[in-house]
C-alpha positions, 0 to 999 in steps of 0.5 A: 182049657176044656171049660174055655173051649166049651164056653166058646162052643156055647157062645158060637152056638148061641150066636148062630142061633141068634143069626138064624132067628134074625134071618127067619124074622126078616123072611117073615117080615118080607113075607108079611109085606108081600102079602099086603095089597094087590091080590091079597087086598081084594075083599069078599063081594059085598052082599048086594053084588052077590045078588047079581049074575056078574057073568051076565053083567060082563056079557052086556055091551062093555067098555074097558078103561085103563086109567093113569098107567103111565111111564111116570109110575112104572119106569125108572126115572119116572116122577112116581117110580119110587112107588115101585108099581112095576114090582107090585103086580098091577101091570101083568094083571092089566095085560091079562084083563086086556087080553081077555077083553079083546077076545070078548065081542061085547067089548065095544070100547077100549080107552087108554086114559092118561094124565100128566104130573106136570099140569101147567096147561090144565084147567085149574082152580085155586085148589088145583093150582097149589095142589098140582104145583106141589107134585112137581116142586123141586123137579127139573124136567125138560119138555122131552122128559115131561112128555115121556113121563106122561106116556102110556107104559110100554107093555100096555102101549103094545096092546093098543089097537086102531080104533082105541081111544087115547086121551088124558084126564083133565079133572082131578080124579075122573075122565067123565068131565071134559073129555070125549068119554061120555059121548063114546060110551053113550054112542056105543050104548055101553052098559058095563065099564071095567076099570084098571089103573092107578091110583086106586083110591083116587082116579079109579074110585073117582071114575067108579063113582062117576060111572055109577052116577052116570048109570053105568055098571062099573067093575074094578079089577083089584089086582090090576090097580094100586094105591100109592102104598100097598097098605092103603089098598085094602081100605080103598077096595073095601070102600069101593066094593061096599058102596060103588062097584064090585071089586074082583081079581083079574083071574075072576074076570077072565073066568066070568068072561069064559062063561059067556064065551 
């Protein structure tokens, strides 16, 4: 009898130990997952950007660009809501960036640049036609649902002010083609362009490249951007940071602006 009781106790202790180990492993896995992407993916500044005074760069005539931060990506029922961007940090980081930029008198241009997943009326090449169709294959959205899907997410809608620009991208990955953006930046003699938005490895990288080629000084706010998947963000930020534009955090942006306040 004593032997049986001891055996049962040992089995119970072993079972508890296994359960505890499983919980610890699950917590560790969840912690590791939360450490991927976003603020954790922002790389050290590439050597060439360290030669610059970024506070001075951000004190020049500047424009802010929010790219593709639509309800489609953030709100329940959105076509891309499954990417869970509302849970991933880009939205509060964007609010932080806009709030700081509004206080800086050198920010002369605020641009809220959307895009539509349903692109029946977009200019299309044969490549565009088949790619755009693949995004919405099997979806049954009414015209009203389509309209709401393409609206600026509510938290950012609340930050729009008279005189801001609101328009959609019409090209695959840049707002510099087919929109009023080049004229807006040129007439206001903008030098520095600050970018937030989604997707980091698509519209953000595309606009950063286009801005560089047009002679502007783009700066990407890494934690105010996101890829489709968090694990894709480190590579995207590293590529942008190495070749096209400095990638910094929203906190770093606020701190740099404060130096010239």
